[in-house]
N, C-alpha and C positions, 0 to 999 in steps of 0.2 A: 329892854330890848322891845322894839315894836314889831308886832307880827301882822301881816296883811293876808287876807283871804277874801276873794271876791266871788267864788262859786259855790256858795253854800247859803243861799237866801233862806230866810225864816229858820234858821238853825243857830244854836248858840256857838260862838266862836271865841277864841282867846285874840284879844286885840293888842295886849301888851303883857309883858312879864318882867319883874324885877326882883331885887333882893328880898322885898318884904311884901310884895303884892302879887296878885294876878289879876289882869283886866278882862272881863268878859263883857262883849258888846259894848265897850265903853265904860263900864262900871267896875270900880276897884273893890277887890276882895282882900282882907288883910288876914282872913282865919282859913284854916284848911277846909275844904269843901269838895263836893262831888259833882262833876259835870258830866252832862248828857246833851246829845243834840237838841232835845226839846225841853230839858228842864235843868234846873240847878239845884242841888241840895245844899243849903249854906252851912249847915252844921254838921260836919264830919269830925267827930271829936278824937282828932290825932294832931299833936304837934311835932315833936321830934319823931324821925323815922323809927327810932328804936321803941317807940310806945305804939306801934300799929298792932292793935288787938285782933284777935280771931274774930270778934264781933264786927269790927270795922272792916274787915275782909268779907265776912258774910254779908253785910250790907252792899258791898260792891257785886258780890255774886247774885244778889236779888234784883239788881237793875236791868235784867233781860238784855245784857249786852252780849255780843259775840267776841269782843275783846275787852279787856280791862287794862288801863294803863294806870301805874302806881307811881305818882311824882313824889319822891322822897325829899324834897327841899334842895338845897343848893348842890348837893352831891348825890351820887347813886349809893344807896344803902339798902342791902337785901334784907327784908324780914326773915325771920326764923321759918324754915321750910313748913313746920307744923302750922303756922299761922295762915299760910297760904292754902292749906287744905280744903276750905270751902270752894275755892275756884277750881282745884283739881277735881274734887268730886262732882262739881257741876259741868266739868268738861269745857270750861270757858278758858280761852286762851288769855294769857297776861304778860305783861312786861313791866319790870321795875327799872326805873331810871330816874334822873333827877327831874325836878318840876320843870325847868326850862324846856328840857328835851321831850317831856310828856306834853307839854304844851303844843310844841311843834308837832309832834306826831298825831296828837288829837286834831289839829286843824287839817292834817292831810287826809286823816281817816273820815272825818266829817265831810270833807270835799268830795271823797269817794262814796257818800251815802253809805257808810259802814255803820253798824250799831255799836258805839263805841262808849264806854263809861271811863273817866278819868277822875280817879281819887287824887287830889293835889294838896300836898303839905306846902303851906305857906311859911 
């Protein structure tokens, strides 16, 4: 699926999303990563959604975002509630959704100049 966003100049944006990739600013990524409006962390060591660790969530909590999106691959898979504790303790809002939905939501939030971080499982 191709995604288009024209009102977030100078910010990272998702330009396409497929079954085995996510494209950021025209560059394909084949492994899980963390996306922020001004940077990309290419090595988020998570593959299947059931392997999201507390350390992976702790990293998302450290990104200084007001909302965190967790894209869990092709379907929506909720991590164990205890795994999400770092976000809860930090008072950071979060949403768990499929990676394509997280990509669309990320683009909307970036266009609104929101401080968003997206942990995307590819």
